[in-house]
N, C-alpha and C positions, 0 to 999 in steps of 0.2 A: 525439708529433711526432718527438722524437729518435730513438725506435726505428724509425719508418718511414724516417727519413733514413738511418740506419745500414743498414737492410735495402736501401735503394735503392743505397747505395755498394757494399755487399757483392755484390749481384747484378750490378751493372755491372762490377765488377772481375772477377767470375767469367766474365761474357760476354767480356771482353777476353782472359782467359786461354784460354777455349775457342776463341775465333776464331783465336788464334795456333796452337793445337794442331790445329785443323781444316786451316788452311792448310799447316802442315808435313806433316800426314798425307797430304793430297791430293797435295802435290808429290812425295812419296816413293812414291806408289802409281800415278801417272797412266799408267805404262808396263807395268803388270802385267796379264796376260791371265787370265781366269777359267778354271777346269778344267771341261771339257765334261761330265764325269760327275757334277759336283756340282750340286745343285739350284739353280735360278734362278727358281723359280716365283713368287717374291714380286716380281718385276720389273714385273708387269702394272699398267697404269693408274695409275701414280703421278702426281699432278697438283700443280702448283705454285700453283693457285688457292686463295686463302684469304680468308675473310670479314673485313672490317676492323672489324665491329661485334660480334665475339665478346666474351663476358663474362670477366672476370678475377677470381680468387679467390687471395688471399695468405694463408699461415698458417705455423704452426710445429708440427713433429711433437712431441706430448706423449703419452706412454704408447704410442700406436699411431697408424698412419696412418688407420685406419678412424674412430676417435673424433675424431681432430684434424680430418678432413675433414667429418665431421658437424657439428662445432662451428663449421667455417668456412662452412657453409651448403650443402654438397652433401647429396643424399638417398642413402639406403642403396642404392637401385637404381643410381644413377650410380657409387657407389664399388664395388659388387659387379661391375658390368659391366666396369669398368676393371681391377680386380685379377684377375678371372677371366681376362680376355684376355691377361694378362701373367704368369700363375701358373707357367708353365714356365720363365720367364726372370728374374723379379724376385721377391724374398722381402719382401712388404710387412708381414709379421707383426712380425719383429724384425730385418729386413735394413737399416732406416734408423734411425739414431741418434736418441734424444731430443734436442730442441732444434734439429733440422735445419729451416731455413726452406725453404719451398717456394712455388711460384706455379703456378696452374692456369688454363689457358685453356679455357673452355667453348664449344662450338658453339651459337650463339644459336638456331638452327633445330631441332637434334636433342637439345640438352643433353648430348651426349657430351663427355667430356674429350678435347680435341684436343691439348693440350700440357701436359706436366708437367715442371717444372724444379725441381731441389733442389741445394743447395749442401752438400757434405760434404768435410771435410779440405781445404778451400780449392779444391775442384774442383767445377765445375758439371756435372750430370748431366742429360740430356735424354731425354724420351720423347715422341714425336710420332705422332699418328694421321694416316696418309696417306689419300688419297682412294680407295684400293683397300681400305680397311677394316682395314688391318694397322698395328700400332705399330712404330716403329723408334727406335733411338737415333741420335745425331747422326752416327754413322759409317756409317749405312745398314744396320745389323744388324736383322734381323727379330726383334723381341721377342715377336711373337704365335706364333711357330713353336716346336715342341717339338724341333726338330732342333738338332744341334750346329753350331758354326762352327769355322773354322780359328783356330788360336791367333794368326795373323798377319793375320786378316781376309781378305785376298786371298791367292792362291796364289803362293808363291815356289818357286824351284828347290830340289828336295831333293838335298842334297849327300851325304847318307848315310842309307840306308834301315834300317828295322827288320830286324834279322837275328840268328839264333841263333848264327851264326858269322861274325865279322868280324875282319879283322886290324887291330888298333888303329894308326891312323896315326902315333902318337907312340911307344908302348912296343913296337910290333911283335908283340904277343901276340895270338893268336886267341881271341876271347872274344865273348859275346853283346853285341849292341848293342840295348838294349831301348827305343829311342825312334827318332824321326824328326828328322833335322837339316834345317832350312830355312835356306839361305844368304840372309841378309838383310844390308842395310847397317846399321851401327851406329846405333841410335836409332829403329829401326822399332818402332812401337807393338805391344805384346803384349797379347792380350785373353784373359780367361777364356772357355773354350769353352762353359761352362754356369754356371748359378748354383750357389754353393757357399759354403763357409767356409774361410778361409786357415788351414792348420794349421802352416805353416812359411814364414818369409820371412827369410833369413839368407844369410851368406856361407860358402862351403866352398872349401878350396884347390884341389879338382878341379872341382867343379860351378860354382864362382864364385858370383855372386849368383843365387840360385834361389828359386822360390816353389812351394809345395805346396798344392793345394786339394782339399778333400774335398767331393764332390757326393753327390747321392742315389743310391740303388741300388748301393752298394758301389763307386762309381767315384771314382778319384783321378787328378788330373793334375799333372804337374810341368813346370816351365819353368826351364831351365838357361842359364848363361852370360850373364846379363843385365847391361846397363850400369846401369839404374836399376830400383829397386823402389818401387812406390807404395802397397803394402798392407802391413799388419802381421798378426801372428798373431791370430786371432779375428775379423778383419774379415769381414763378409759381402760378397760381390761378386755382381753380376748378370751374365748372359750378355752378352758384348760389352763389359764394362767393361775399360778399359785398366788393367792391373795393373803394368806396367813397360815397358821398352824393350830391345830386343835389344843385345847387346854382344859382348865378346871376353874376358869375365872367366873365371878359372879355367884349367884345362888345355885349350887348344884349338889348332887349326892356323889359325884364322881366325874372323872374325865369323860367328855363326850362332845360331839358336835350337834348342837340343835340347829336344824336347817328348815327354813320356811319357804314355800313356793306360793306366790300370791298372784292371782290374776284379777285385774280390775278391782283391787282393794279387797278381794274375797280370798282367804287362805284355802289352798287345795291340798289334798293328800298326794304328795309327790310320788309315793310308792305305786300308785295306780297308773302312772305315766310310763310304765316299764317298756311299752311298745315304742316309746319315742326316746328312750335312753340307750346310749351306746357305751359299751365297755371299751377301756383302752386295749392295746395290743397285749397279748399274752407274753409271758417272760421270754419265750423262745423267739418270737418275732420282734420284741423290743430290743433284745440284744443285737439282732441283725440290723435294726434301725440305727442303734447307737454306734455301730461299727461304721455305717455310712457317714453319720454325723462327725465322727472323729476323724475320718479320712478327709472330709471337707475342711475341718478345722486345721489339719496338718497341712493341707494344700494352701490354705490362706496364710498360715504362719510362714510357710516357706516363701511365698510371693512377697510378704512384707519384709522378710529378712534380706531378700534380693533386691528391693527397691532402693 
C-alpha cells in the first residue's frame, strides 16, 4: 500500500512538472510557422476522442521492458507491436533504466497500447497512440516515423547557415562554419533529432554548455550554447526528448542554438536534409493529442486512488 501511495505521489508530481513544461513550450511556439518543404504527413486524422473505459497497467522496469511488461500482464504480441512501431525513435532494450516506474493504458476494444508514461530523472515521458494509428510524444513529435526532426521542434529563423567560408562575427577571421544557427529566445526546448546515446554533456569556454549525441549509422549531432543541460554522458535519449534549453553561453553574439549534423566525422549541411525532416503536429492537432493524454492521466490517477 505504501509503494502504491508513493507511486501515486510520484506520477502526480511528474504530471504537474510536465503540464508546466507543456504550457511554457506552447506559449513560446504559438507564433512559429512550419517550413513548407518539411514533411507534415503525420497531421492527418488526429482525433481527441478517447474511450473512458480503457484498461490500466502499472509496473516497474526490471531487467528489460519486455520482461517487465510480460510480468505486468501484457502479451508478447502487444509488446512486440508497440516496440516495433517505435523502434526508429525509442530504445526499449536498454534505453530505459531499471527501477523506472511506468503506466500503460490499453484500448479495451483493440488491446493496443494507447498511452505509455514513464518517469525517469524526475521527468515524465509520454508516448500516445493517436487515432491516425501513429505514436507521438507530448510535444507532437511523430515517434512512429523514421524521419529526423528539427532540434528546436518547430522552425526558427536561421541566423547563420552552414558554410565552408564565413567571416566570424567576433574574431573577424574567415573560417568554416560547420553548423546551422537557429535564432531562438533563451529557454527554447532543444530536442534530440533521433534516438542515440549522449557522449558528452559539459561546458566549454567557446561552445558554452553543449551536448554531443551518437546515433546509428555513424551519425553524430552537437547542440551548442545551451542555457540548461538535462542529460549526462551515457544517457540514452529518444527522438524528440528534451535534452536542454537554448541560451547564450560560451562565445556568442546573441541567444541561439548552434546545431551540427556529422556523418562519419564529416560535418553536413542539415538544412539540405529537408526531405528527411518531419515537423511536429500543428497546434490544432496537438491540442487534440494532449486531450487524449490528459484523459489517460486522469484514468491512471483514478485507478491509483481506488487501489
